[in-house]
C-alpha positions, 0 to 999 in steps of 0.5 A: 500500500502506498505511503501517504504524502505526510508519511513520506514527509516525516521519513524525509525529515527523519533521514535529513536529520540523521544525516546531519547528525552522522556528518557532524559525528563523522559516522561515514557509513551512516551518513552515506545511507541516510544522505542517499535521497539527496544524492539521488536527486543530485544524480538527476541534475545532468538529466534535468539540464539536458531536458531544458537544453532540448526545451530551447528548441521549441519555437514560439512567439513569446520568449521566456528567459529564466535564471536561478538555481535547482528550483528553476531546473525542477530538482525534486519534481517528477519531471523538469516541466513540473518545476515552477518555470515549467509550470509557468510555461505551461500556464503561459501556453494555456493563456496564449493558446501557443507554446512559448520559447523557454530558455532556462539558464538555471543551474542546480546549486547556484548561489548568487555569486555562481549566477553572476559569474556563470549565468549572466554571461550566457544570458547576454546573447539571449537579452540582445533578443529582448525576451518578453518575460524574464524570471529569476529566483536565487539566493537560497544556496547562499543562506548556508554559508551566509555573507550578507556583503557578498550577497548584496554585491552579487545580487546587485550585479544580477539585477542590474544586468536584467531588464526592467520588466524582470520578475524577482522571486524572494528567498523562500521560507526555510521553516527553521529559525536559525535560517529564517533570520538569515532569510529575512535579512536576504529578502530585505536586501533583495527588496531594496535592490529590486526597488532601486531598479523598479523590479517587481518582487514575488512574495515567495517567502510568505507564500511558502511560510503560509503552508505550515506544517502541512506543507513541510510534510507533503510539499518537499521531495525526499531530501527534505529541501527541494519542493516536489510537484505540490511545492512547485505549484505553490511557487508557480501560484505566487509567480503567476499574477505577476507573470500574467500581467507581464504576458498581457502587457506584451501579447494580446490574449485572444478574446474567448469565442462566444456563441 
């Protein structure tokens, strides 16, 4: 009999906690076993990246450019198309009646430093083509080794290089008090930088925090870190009002046919 989502969530949290303890105590064998879910997801990174490279071949009149980390790639989802970027692309297609062209430059494990160093140079040639929509959600991987000065510098560089219609996602809720203090500081800087550029910010932190215990148990993948399909839907729901407004601003949506 299949396990319920909540049971799977408890199991993921237990394994994640055990992996952390084993690592601190130097129990290599225990760490290897309890950390297996994370390693299994890590092994999906080349597959996910290739999926998005293939997706670039889909032509469309509406051009969507995405930057970010593993959440944009879709690590933890049942398929890359169920990441928040993939779900947004599906909603755009349904809204316009035609598939968009999607270039997803996100890299799993990217910090703001790596995004500025690696993704921005790759984005330059796509920015020259004037994408209709640009989204970026970056910073979650900065929290573990938190450096507010570096975060501010890197994020300023990223947002300064992107168009003024770029939609920026907040750092999501970590549901852990010691990390949430850092997330609060990161999002405060993010809002200040985005405001200086006139960019709109998606309230992703509030959207993920509001999910509470139920969300923690049912909306994360087996590593208890990345969202699963349900979790990515929460992200897509938070982004969608901003994305839909942008889509409508640059493309006339066909009027429904009335009898």
